[in-house]
N, C-alpha and C positions, 0 to 999 in steps of 0.2 A: 312264589308268585310275585312279580313286581308290582311296584305301588300302582301304576297305571290300570293295570288288569283289575286289582283289587277294588280300585274306585269305580270302575265300570260296573262291578258286581255290587255296588252299594256298601262296600266295606272301606272304612277309613282306618289309616295307620298313624298313630300318634306316639310320641314319647313324652313322659311327664303327665301333666294333667291340662291338656289344651280343651278349648272350648269347642265342642263339635259344631255348634251353630256358626262358628266363624269359618269353617271349611267350605270354601266355595267350590272346591274340585269334587266334593261328594255329590253322586248323583242319587236320585230317589230309587229305591228298591222297587224294580217292575217285574213282577212274576212272569208276565207275558214274554218279556226278554230272556229271562233266566231259564224259563221251562219249554218254551216253543220256538224252535228254531226255523220252521217253515210254517208260518200262519195261514197261508193260502190252503194248505192241505192238512192242517191239524184240526181235529174234532174232539168233542168231550163226550164221554160216555159215563153214565152213572152205574157202578156195579151192583148187580143184584145177586145175592147168595154169598156164602162163605167158602166156597171151595178152594179159595186161594189164600186162606188164613196162614199156611204154612210158608208162604213167600211175603207176608205182610199186606196183602190186598183183602180188605173186608167190605161186606154189605154196606153199600152207601158211599163207598169211596169214588172218586172221580179218576178215570183213566184217560189220559191224552193220547190220541191215537193219530199217528202221521200216516196219511194214505200215499204219500209219494216215496216212502222209504222202501227199498227192496228188502225183503224180510231174510234174515240171516238165520243160520241153523238154531242157535240158542235163544232167538227172539220169542217173546210172548206176542201173539197176534190175536186181532179180532177177525173172526170169520162168519160168513152168512151161510146158512143151510137151512132149508124147510122152514123159510119164512122167520127165522130167529138168528140173532147174533149170539155168538159165543166166544170164549177166550180159552185159548190153549197155546202151548208151546207149538212152534211150527211143525215139529216132527209128529204131533198127534192131531193135526188137522185132517179130517176125514178126506178122501180123494175127491168125493162129489162136492165139497164145499169150496166156496170162493173166499180167498183171503181178501179182506177188506182193508186192513192196515195194521201198522206195527204199534204196539203200545210203547211209548217212550217214557212216561212218567205216570205215577199214581199219586193222588192227593188223598191224605187221610186226615179228616178233622177229628179231633179228640173230644169235643165237647159240643152237645146239643145238635147233632147232625143226623142222627139216625131215628127217623120217625117210625 
């Protein structure tokens, strides 16, 4: 990765022992910029249940869902059926369900988040 892209991501590259406070090229780390490509079509969902523990998604995690992305065969999607939202791989969505959006990211907080 070139140094310009690393700076955009909030990462600074130094040799020796420089003072990071003097690096004016370094931008602040912005999770919205890093995790959300299309802000106008991205929503946050709080996950309920532990059905997805085997892929690292747990009760209380936050799923970022982009409604503008067309789902691809291996995507995890949020779908709506019988007045409920659910998550599953695209190929397991019931035929009667409406696909609501594609899960792009999940956020798992490690401490003090699961009430």
